[in-house]
C-alpha positions as CSV (number, residue, x, y, z in Angstrom):
1,M,-35.6,-107.6,-75.1
2,S,-34.3,-111.1,-75.6
3,K,-32.7,-113.0,-72.7
4,Y,-29.5,-115.0,-72.3
5,Y,-28.8,-117.2,-69.3
6,L,-25.2,-118.5,-69.1
7,T,-23.6,-120.6,-66.4
8,T,-20.1,-121.7,-65.6
9,A,-19.1,-125.0,-64.0
10,I,-18.8,-124.9,-60.2
11,P,-15.3,-125.8,-59.0
12,Y,-14.5,-127.8,-55.9
13,P,-13.4,-125.3,-53.2
14,S,-9.9,-126.7,-52.7
15,G,-6.6,-125.2,-53.3
16,E,-6.4,-121.8,-55.0
17,P,-7.8,-120.9,-58.4
18,H,-5.1,-120.7,-61.1
19,V,-5.0,-119.2,-64.5
20,G,-6.5,-122.4,-66.0
21,H,-9.6,-122.0,-63.8
22,S,-9.8,-118.3,-64.7
23,F,-9.9,-119.0,-68.4
24,E,-13.4,-120.4,-68.2
25,M,-14.7,-117.6,-66.0
26,I,-13.2,-114.9,-68.1
27,A,-14.4,-116.3,-71.4
28,A,-18.0,-116.7,-70.0
29,D,-17.8,-113.2,-68.6
30,A,-16.7,-111.8,-71.9
31,V,-19.6,-113.4,-73.8
32,V,-22.1,-112.1,-71.2
33,R,-20.7,-108.6,-71.6
34,F,-20.9,-108.9,-75.4
35,K,-24.6,-110.0,-75.1
36,R,-25.3,-107.0,-72.9
37,L,-23.6,-104.6,-75.3
38,R,-25.9,-106.0,-78.0
39,G,-28.9,-105.1,-75.8
40,V,-29.7,-108.6,-74.6
41,D,-30.9,-109.1,-71.1
42,A,-28.3,-111.5,-69.7
43,Y,-28.0,-113.4,-66.5
44,F,-24.7,-114.9,-65.4
45,L,-24.3,-117.7,-62.8
46,G,-21.3,-119.1,-61.0
47,G,-20.8,-121.1,-57.8
48,L,-18.9,-123.7,-55.8
49,D,-19.4,-127.4,-55.5
50,E,-19.1,-127.8,-51.7
51,N,-20.9,-131.1,-51.0
52,S,-18.2,-133.5,-52.0
53,Q,-16.1,-136.3,-50.4
54,R,-13.0,-134.5,-51.6
55,V,-13.9,-131.4,-49.6
56,S,-14.8,-133.2,-46.4
57,R,-11.5,-135.2,-46.6
58,Q,-9.4,-132.1,-47.1
59,A,-11.1,-130.3,-44.2
60,A,-10.4,-133.3,-42.0
61,E,-6.7,-133.3,-43.1
62,A,-6.5,-129.6,-42.3
63,G,-8.0,-130.2,-38.9
64,V,-10.9,-127.7,-39.4
65,D,-14.7,-127.9,-39.4
66,T,-15.9,-128.7,-43.0
67,M,-18.3,-125.7,-43.0
68,D,-15.5,-123.4,-41.9
69,Y,-13.3,-124.8,-44.6
70,V,-15.8,-124.1,-47.4
71,D,-16.6,-120.7,-46.0
72,E,-13.0,-119.7,-46.2
73,A,-12.6,-121.2,-49.7
74,A,-15.7,-119.4,-51.0
75,E,-14.2,-116.0,-50.0
76,R,-10.9,-117.0,-51.6
77,F,-12.5,-118.1,-54.9
78,Q,-14.7,-115.1,-55.2
79,S,-11.8,-112.8,-54.4
80,V,-9.9,-114.2,-57.4
81,W,-12.9,-113.9,-59.7
82,N,-13.3,-110.3,-58.6
83,S,-9.6,-109.6,-59.3
84,V,-10.1,-110.6,-63.0
85,D,-13.3,-108.6,-63.2
86,V,-15.7,-111.6,-63.6
87,E,-19.0,-110.3,-62.5
88,F,-21.6,-112.9,-61.7
89,D,-25.2,-112.0,-61.2
90,D,-25.5,-114.8,-58.6
91,F,-23.2,-117.3,-57.0
92,V,-24.6,-120.6,-55.8
93,R,-22.8,-122.4,-53.0
94,T,-24.2,-125.9,-52.8
95,T,-24.3,-125.8,-49.0
96,E,-26.9,-123.0,-49.1
97,P,-30.4,-123.8,-47.8
98,R,-32.0,-122.6,-51.1
99,H,-30.0,-125.2,-53.0
100,H,-31.1,-128.0,-50.6
101,V,-34.7,-126.9,-51.3
102,T,-34.2,-127.0,-55.0
103,V,-32.4,-130.4,-54.9
104,N,-35.2,-131.9,-52.8
105,E,-37.9,-130.7,-55.2
106,F,-36.0,-132.0,-58.2
107,F,-35.4,-135.3,-56.5
108,A,-39.1,-135.7,-55.7
109,R,-40.0,-135.2,-59.3
110,V,-37.5,-137.8,-60.5
111,L,-38.6,-140.2,-57.8
112,A,-42.2,-139.8,-58.8
113,Q,-41.3,-140.9,-62.3
114,G,-40.0,-144.2,-61.0
115,D,-36.5,-143.3,-62.1
116,I,-34.7,-143.9,-58.8
117,Y,-34.1,-147.3,-57.3
118,E,-31.9,-149.0,-54.8
119,G,-29.1,-151.3,-55.8
120,D,-25.5,-152.5,-55.2
121,Y,-22.5,-150.6,-56.6
122,E,-19.1,-152.1,-57.1
123,G,-16.4,-150.3,-59.0
124,W,-13.7,-147.7,-59.2
125,Y,-14.2,-144.3,-57.7
126,C,-11.9,-141.3,-58.2
127,V,-12.1,-138.9,-55.3
128,P,-10.4,-135.8,-57.0
129,C,-13.0,-135.8,-59.8
130,E,-15.8,-137.4,-57.7
131,A,-16.6,-139.9,-60.5
132,F,-17.1,-143.6,-60.9
133,Y,-15.1,-145.4,-63.6
134,T,-15.0,-148.9,-65.2
135,D,-11.9,-150.8,-66.0
136,D,-12.2,-149.7,-69.6
137,D,-12.3,-146.0,-68.5
138,L,-8.9,-146.2,-66.7
139,V,-5.6,-145.4,-68.3
140,D,-2.9,-147.7,-67.0
141,G,-5.1,-148.3,-64.0
142,C,-5.4,-144.6,-63.2
143,C,-8.1,-142.0,-63.6
144,P,-7.9,-140.6,-67.1
145,F,-7.9,-137.0,-65.9
146,H,-5.9,-137.1,-62.6
147,N,-3.4,-139.8,-63.2
148,A,-4.1,-141.2,-59.8
149,K,-5.3,-144.7,-58.9
150,P,-9.0,-144.7,-57.9
151,E,-10.5,-146.4,-54.9
152,W,-12.4,-149.7,-55.2
153,V,-15.9,-149.1,-53.8
154,T,-18.6,-151.6,-52.8
155,E,-21.8,-150.0,-51.5
156,R,-25.5,-150.2,-51.5
157,N,-26.7,-147.0,-53.1
158,Y,-29.5,-145.4,-55.0
159,F,-29.4,-145.2,-58.8
160,F,-30.9,-143.0,-61.5
161,R,-32.3,-144.9,-64.6
162,M,-30.3,-143.0,-67.2
163,S,-30.7,-146.0,-69.5
164,K,-34.4,-145.3,-69.8
165,Y,-33.6,-142.1,-71.7
166,Q,-31.2,-143.7,-74.3
167,D,-33.5,-143.1,-77.2
168,A,-34.7,-139.7,-76.0
169,I,-31.2,-138.3,-75.6
170,A,-30.1,-139.8,-79.0
171,A,-33.1,-138.1,-80.6
172,H,-32.2,-134.8,-79.0
173,Y,-28.7,-134.9,-80.3
174,E,-30.1,-135.7,-83.8
175,A,-32.6,-132.8,-83.7
176,H,-30.1,-130.3,-82.2
177,P,-26.7,-130.8,-83.9
178,D,-25.2,-127.9,-82.0
179,F,-26.3,-129.1,-78.5
180,V,-22.7,-129.8,-77.6
181,Y,-19.9,-127.5,-78.9
182,P,-17.4,-128.2,-80.3
183,E,-18.2,-131.0,-82.7
184,T,-15.3,-133.2,-81.4
185,R,-17.0,-133.2,-77.9
186,R,-20.4,-133.9,-79.5
187,N,-18.9,-136.9,-81.3
188,E,-17.4,-138.2,-78.0
189,M,-20.9,-138.1,-76.4
190,L,-22.5,-139.8,-79.4
191,G,-20.0,-142.6,-79.1
192,I,-21.0,-143.2,-75.5
193,I,-24.7,-143.1,-76.4
194,R,-24.2,-145.7,-79.1
195,Q,-22.4,-148.0,-76.6
196,G,-25.6,-147.8,-74.4
197,L,-26.2,-145.5,-71.4
198,R,-25.7,-147.0,-68.0
199,D,-27.6,-146.1,-64.9
200,F,-25.5,-144.2,-62.4
201,S,-25.3,-143.9,-58.6
202,I,-26.8,-140.8,-57.1
203,S,-26.0,-141.5,-53.4
204,R,-23.2,-142.6,-51.1
205,A,-23.8,-144.6,-48.0
206,S,-20.4,-144.0,-46.5
207,L,-20.6,-140.2,-46.2
208,T,-21.8,-137.8,-43.5
209,W,-21.2,-134.6,-45.4
210,G,-23.6,-133.4,-48.0
211,I,-27.4,-133.3,-48.6
212,P,-29.3,-136.2,-47.0
213,L,-31.3,-138.4,-49.5
214,P,-34.9,-137.4,-48.9
215,N,-36.2,-141.0,-49.0
216,D,-33.2,-142.4,-47.0
217,P,-31.5,-139.8,-44.8
218,A,-28.8,-142.3,-43.9
219,Q,-27.3,-141.7,-47.4
220,R,-26.0,-138.5,-48.9
221,I,-26.8,-137.4,-52.4
222,Y,-23.9,-138.1,-54.7
223,V,-22.0,-135.0,-55.7
224,W,-22.9,-134.9,-59.4
225,F,-26.7,-135.3,-58.9
226,D,-26.5,-132.6,-56.4
227,A,-24.0,-130.2,-58.2
228,L,-25.7,-130.2,-61.6
229,I,-28.9,-128.9,-60.1
230,N,-27.2,-125.6,-59.1
231,Y,-28.0,-124.4,-62.6
232,I,-31.7,-124.2,-61.6
233,T,-31.1,-123.3,-58.0
234,G,-29.7,-120.0,-59.3
235,V,-33.0,-119.2,-61.1
236,G,-35.3,-120.2,-58.2
237,F,-36.6,-123.6,-59.1
238,G,-38.7,-125.1,-56.3
239,Q,-38.1,-122.1,-54.0
240,N,-41.0,-120.0,-52.6
241,G,-41.3,-117.0,-54.8
242,G,-38.8,-118.4,-57.4
243,E,-41.4,-119.4,-60.0
244,T,-41.2,-116.0,-61.9
245,A,-37.4,-116.1,-62.1
246,F,-37.4,-119.7,-63.3
247,E,-40.0,-119.0,-66.0
248,R,-38.0,-116.0,-67.1
249,W,-34.6,-117.6,-67.3
250,W,-34.9,-121.3,-67.8
251,P,-33.7,-123.0,-70.0
252,A,-30.1,-121.8,-70.0
253,E,-28.7,-120.7,-73.4
254,A,-25.3,-122.1,-72.5
255,H,-23.5,-124.2,-69.8
256,V,-19.8,-123.4,-70.1
257,I,-17.6,-126.3,-68.8
258,G,-14.2,-127.9,-69.1
259,K,-13.5,-131.0,-71.3
260,D,-13.1,-133.3,-68.3
261,I,-16.8,-133.0,-67.2
262,V,-18.6,-133.3,-70.5
263,R,-20.4,-136.5,-70.0
264,F,-21.9,-135.3,-66.7
265,H,-23.3,-132.2,-68.4
266,A,-24.1,-133.6,-71.8
267,L,-25.6,-137.0,-70.7
268,Y,-26.3,-137.1,-67.0
269,W,-27.9,-133.6,-66.8
270,P,-30.1,-133.7,-69.8
271,T,-31.5,-137.1,-68.9
272,M,-32.1,-135.9,-65.4
273,L,-34.0,-132.9,-66.7
274,M,-36.1,-135.2,-69.0
275,S,-37.0,-137.3,-66.0
276,A,-38.0,-134.2,-64.0
277,G,-40.1,-132.9,-67.0
278,L,-38.0,-129.8,-67.5
279,P,-36.6,-128.2,-70.7
280,L,-33.0,-128.9,-71.6
281,P,-30.4,-126.1,-72.0
282,R,-29.8,-125.0,-75.5
283,Q,-26.1,-125.7,-75.6
284,I,-23.2,-127.3,-73.7
285,V,-20.1,-125.2,-74.5
286,V,-16.8,-127.1,-73.8
287,H,-13.4,-125.5,-73.5
288,G,-9.9,-127.1,-73.4
289,W,-7.3,-126.7,-70.7
290,V,-4.6,-124.1,-70.2
291,D,-1.2,-125.5,-69.6
292,Y,1.7,-123.7,-68.0
293,E,5.0,-123.5,-69.9
294,G,4.1,-126.7,-71.8
295,A,3.0,-128.9,-68.9
296,P,-0.4,-129.4,-67.3
297,M,-1.2,-127.1,-64.3
298,S,-1.3,-129.1,-61.1
299,Q,-2.2,-128.0,-57.6
300,T,-0.5,-131.1,-56.2
301,S,2.8,-130.5,-57.8
302,G,2.6,-126.7,-57.5
303,H,3.1,-126.2,-61.2
304,I,0.6,-123.4,-61.5
305,V,0.5,-119.7,-62.2
306,R,-1.9,-117.6,-60.1
307,P,-3.9,-114.7,-61.6
308,A,-2.4,-112.5,-58.9
309,D,1.1,-113.2,-60.2
310,V,0.1,-111.9,-63.7
311,I,-2.1,-109.0,-62.5
312,E,0.7,-107.6,-60.3
313,R,3.0,-107.3,-63.3
314,H,0.6,-106.7,-66.2
315,G,-2.8,-105.9,-64.9
316,S,-6.1,-107.8,-65.0
317,D,-7.1,-106.7,-68.5
318,A,-3.8,-107.9,-69.9
319,L,-4.4,-111.3,-68.4
320,R,-8.0,-111.4,-69.8
321,Y,-6.7,-110.3,-73.2
322,Y,-3.9,-112.9,-73.3
323,L,-6.1,-115.8,-72.4
324,L,-8.9,-114.9,-74.8
325,R,-6.5,-114.0,-77.7
326,E,-3.8,-116.7,-77.2
327,V,-6.0,-119.7,-76.4
328,P,-8.6,-120.9,-78.9
329,F,-11.6,-121.7,-76.7
330,D,-12.4,-125.1,-78.0
331,R,-8.8,-126.4,-77.7
332,D,-6.0,-126.7,-75.2
333,G,-3.7,-123.7,-74.9
334,D,-0.6,-122.7,-72.9
335,F,0.4,-119.8,-70.6
336,K,3.9,-118.7,-71.2
337,W,5.5,-115.7,-69.5
338,A,7.4,-114.8,-72.7
339,N,4.2,-114.8,-74.7
340,M,2.4,-112.8,-72.0
341,S,5.1,-110.2,-72.2
342,R,5.0,-110.2,-76.0
343,R,1.3,-109.7,-76.1
344,Y,1.5,-106.9,-73.5
345,Q,4.3,-105.0,-75.3
346,D,3.3,-105.5,-78.9
347,D,-0.5,-105.8,-79.1
348,L,-1.5,-103.7,-76.1
349,G,1.4,-101.3,-75.7
350,N,2.7,-100.7,-79.2
351,D,-0.5,-101.2,-81.2
352,L,-3.5,-100.2,-79.0
353,G,-1.9,-98.1,-76.3
354,N,0.2,-96.1,-78.7
355,L,-2.8,-95.5,-81.0
356,V,-4.8,-94.0,-78.2
357,L,-1.9,-92.0,-76.9
358,R,-0.8,-90.4,-80.2
359,T,-4.4,-89.7,-81.4
360,T,-5.4,-87.9,-78.2
361,S,-2.0,-86.3,-77.8
362,M,-2.2,-84.8,-81.3
363,L,-5.7,-83.5,-80.6
364,G,-4.3,-81.8,-77.5
365,R,-1.3,-80.4,-79.3
366,Y,-3.0,-79.1,-82.4
367,F,-6.5,-78.2,-81.1
368,D,-6.1,-77.9,-77.3
369,G,-8.0,-81.1,-76.8
370,V,-11.2,-79.9,-78.6
371,V,-12.6,-81.7,-81.6
372,P,-12.4,-79.3,-84.6
373,P,-14.8,-78.9,-87.5
374,A,-13.9,-81.2,-90.4
375,D,-14.1,-80.9,-94.2
376,E,-15.4,-83.6,-96.5
377,P,-13.9,-87.1,-96.0
378,S,-11.8,-88.5,-98.8
379,E,-11.4,-92.0,-100.1
380,V,-9.0,-92.9,-97.3
381,E,-11.6,-92.1,-94.6
382,S,-14.2,-94.2,-96.5
383,E,-11.7,-97.1,-96.4
384,L,-11.3,-96.6,-92.7
385,R,-15.0,-96.7,-92.1
386,A,-15.3,-99.8,-94.2
387,A,-12.6,-101.4,-92.1
388,A,-14.6,-100.6,-88.9
389,E,-17.7,-102.2,-90.3
390,K,-15.8,-105.3,-91.2
391,A,-14.4,-105.5,-87.7
392,W,-17.8,-105.2,-86.2
393,T,-19.3,-107.9,-88.4
394,L,-16.4,-110.4,-87.9
395,A,-16.1,-109.8,-84.1
396,E,-19.9,-110.3,-83.6
397,G,-19.9,-113.5,-85.6
398,H,-16.9,-114.9,-83.7
399,F,-18.3,-114.0,-80.3
400,E,-21.6,-115.7,-81.2
401,S,-19.8,-118.9,-82.1
402,W,-17.3,-118.9,-79.2
403,R,-14.3,-118.2,-81.4
404,L,-13.2,-115.5,-79.0
405,H,-9.6,-115.5,-80.2
406,L,-10.8,-114.6,-83.7
407,A,-13.1,-111.9,-82.3
408,L,-10.2,-110.2,-80.7
409,G,-8.1,-110.8,-83.8
410,A,-10.7,-108.9,-85.9
411,T,-10.6,-106.0,-83.5
412,F,-6.8,-105.8,-83.5
413,D,-6.7,-106.0,-87.3
414,F,-8.8,-102.8,-87.1
415,V,-6.3,-101.4,-84.6
416,S,-3.6,-102.0,-87.2
417,A,-5.7,-100.4,-89.9
418,V,-6.1,-97.3,-87.9
419,N,-2.4,-97.0,-87.2
420,R,-1.8,-97.4,-90.9
421,Y,-4.3,-94.7,-91.6
422,I,-2.5,-92.3,-89.4
423,D,0.9,-93.2,-90.9
424,R,-0.6,-92.7,-94.4
425,T,-2.3,-89.3,-93.7
426,E,0.6,-87.9,-91.6
427,P,-1.3,-85.4,-89.4
428,W,2.0,-84.1,-88.1
429,R,2.9,-83.0,-91.6
430,L,-0.6,-81.4,-92.1
431,A,-0.2,-79.5,-88.9
432,R,2.8,-77.6,-90.4
433,D,0.6,-76.2,-93.2
434,P,-2.1,-73.6,-92.1
435,A,-3.9,-74.3,-95.4
436,Q,-4.4,-77.9,-94.3
437,R,-6.1,-77.0,-91.1
438,E,-9.5,-78.4,-92.1
439,R,-7.9,-81.5,-93.5
440,L,-6.0,-82.0,-90.2
441,G,-9.3,-81.8,-88.4
442,T,-10.8,-84.4,-90.7
443,V,-8.0,-86.9,-90.1
444,L,-7.9,-86.5,-86.4
445,G,-11.7,-86.7,-86.3
446,A,-11.7,-90.0,-88.2
447,A,-8.9,-91.4,-86.0
448,L,-10.8,-90.4,-82.8
449,E,-14.0,-92.0,-84.1
450,A,-12.1,-95.2,-84.9
451,V,-10.6,-95.2,-81.4
452,R,-14.2,-94.9,-80.0
453,H,-15.3,-97.9,-82.0
454,I,-12.3,-99.9,-80.8
455,A,-12.9,-98.9,-77.2
456,I,-16.5,-100.3,-77.3
457,Q,-15.5,-103.4,-79.3
458,I,-12.9,-104.5,-76.7
459,Q,-15.2,-104.0,-73.7
460,P,-16.2,-107.7,-73.4
461,A,-12.6,-108.7,-73.2
462,M,-11.0,-105.7,-71.5
463,P,-13.6,-103.7,-69.6
464,R,-11.2,-101.5,-67.6
465,T,-9.2,-100.5,-70.7
466,S,-12.5,-99.8,-72.6
467,T,-13.6,-97.4,-69.9
468,A,-10.2,-95.8,-69.7
469,I,-10.1,-95.2,-73.5
470,L,-13.6,-93.7,-73.5
471,G,-12.6,-91.5,-70.6
472,R,-9.7,-90.2,-72.6
473,L,-12.2,-89.3,-75.3
474,G,-14.4,-87.6,-72.8
475,L,-17.1,-90.3,-73.1
476,P,-19.0,-92.5,-70.6
477,P,-18.4,-96.2,-70.3
478,A,-20.0,-98.5,-72.9
479,G,-23.4,-99.7,-71.9
480,P,-26.3,-101.9,-73.1
481,G,-27.0,-101.5,-76.8
482,D,-23.7,-99.9,-77.6
483,W,-22.4,-102.8,-79.7
484,G,-21.8,-101.3,-83.2
485,A,-21.0,-97.9,-81.7
486,G,-24.2,-96.4,-83.1
487,G,-22.7,-96.1,-86.5
488,W,-19.9,-93.9,-87.8
489,T,-21.1,-90.6,-86.2
490,G,-17.9,-88.9,-85.2
491,L,-17.3,-86.9,-82.1
492,P,-19.1,-83.5,-82.5
493,A,-17.1,-80.4,-83.1
494,G,-16.4,-78.6,-79.8
495,H,-16.3,-81.8,-77.8
496,R,-13.4,-82.0,-75.4
497,A,-11.3,-85.2,-75.3
498,P,-8.9,-84.8,-72.3
499,G,-6.5,-87.6,-73.2
500,G,-4.3,-89.1,-70.5
501,A,-1.3,-91.2,-69.7
502,A,-0.1,-94.3,-71.6
503,L,-2.5,-97.2,-71.0
504,F,0.2,-99.9,-71.0
505,P,3.5,-98.5,-69.6
506,R,6.5,-100.4,-70.7
507,I,7.7,-103.1,-68.2
508,E,11.4,-103.8,-67.9
509,A,12.2,-107.4,-68.6
510,A,12.4,-109.5,-65.4
């Protein structure tokens, strides 16, 4: 069995996760679920970036101990991910002892290469994104991502010789054109490489929170050099007994990140790995941002929508579906309540939910919920089977290439095809003619089989709905190797499909 190791970025534990944060986690979770359905052995890592100046300042402002602050935040963040059915295999908090062990081992390797040296730093530092910037990086004197004026910092720190790996990283980009996806982000990084890589600071002398620098405990390791290493902490690097897991899972197939932290993952991290003598991840996958009603989400201004707000009204699967269908992964998107309601009512309620309800209801009405024998399929059933095969092929290709909105589009095109098939074959008319009893059984059997295919195909995006549909068909949840539905087999005659209530009840307009 092949393996697939996928990671998400690790947010700072401040504020409350909003729908924009959830987009990354849900998309990554959906891809991992897809891989598992295909029979791939997948490992999914998340975490929190707790060793930052931003965190220690916010704890001080709140008048609480920093460790207590991050403990409470960790519970809050993990609760939100649980609410949207994001299922990590491991969750690395950078305050954990195992992470400190991994960081120290990694640091020792880089130090032994002569790639760490002491020097003076003077420049702009943005606390919200924990990043250093030059004058050329700023936009009207502000951080390009937070629209806030950074602090001027003068310190004696330790630096990593990223410039030493200028040619090596350029060669890697040349040899691996899909190393950064999408191409627009790859081109941004190539532009920085062509300008010449600069060494970067890996410590701060003014901090007391964080991991002490092994060769100078008076300093703390700078957040990015610390945080990026979580990706190998989660697979046991440098830890007693962790060798087997590291050999099994590293390198990662994909690091999933937001567009504001590309250079740290696509330049800092690979050159750090080169220095430590470790393989590079296969791909850095970059998504855009999700706005709210046309404006950027902002914790500071309170212009956010929380997952709980959506789940309370529409359910977690509806939120997962909306984000994956409405927002192209590689571009910016927008959460709008009107669009959320439209997707819920039209796509989920009228198209998918009604298909499941009327198919299982007709089986219950005409055959007491028991799948009947069927006669030979006609051309219209062959067309339906071809539509299913097309949906599987398209959805698989789009999942593999991170075009998740198109993957769901292919599935819901098939949903529409099945609804058209039912309208065309008119099983309610066939039921009035005893001579058409076998033909009625064929039509309902084909419709039920199509619903089975749909239920498995939507599992990566809507796991709860997938399980609910299969339950209405009298089948167990989808599991490893079920992608493709095992062919067009049909439910056997005599199988009982109990049906059930509407999956997406109509919601009155607020």
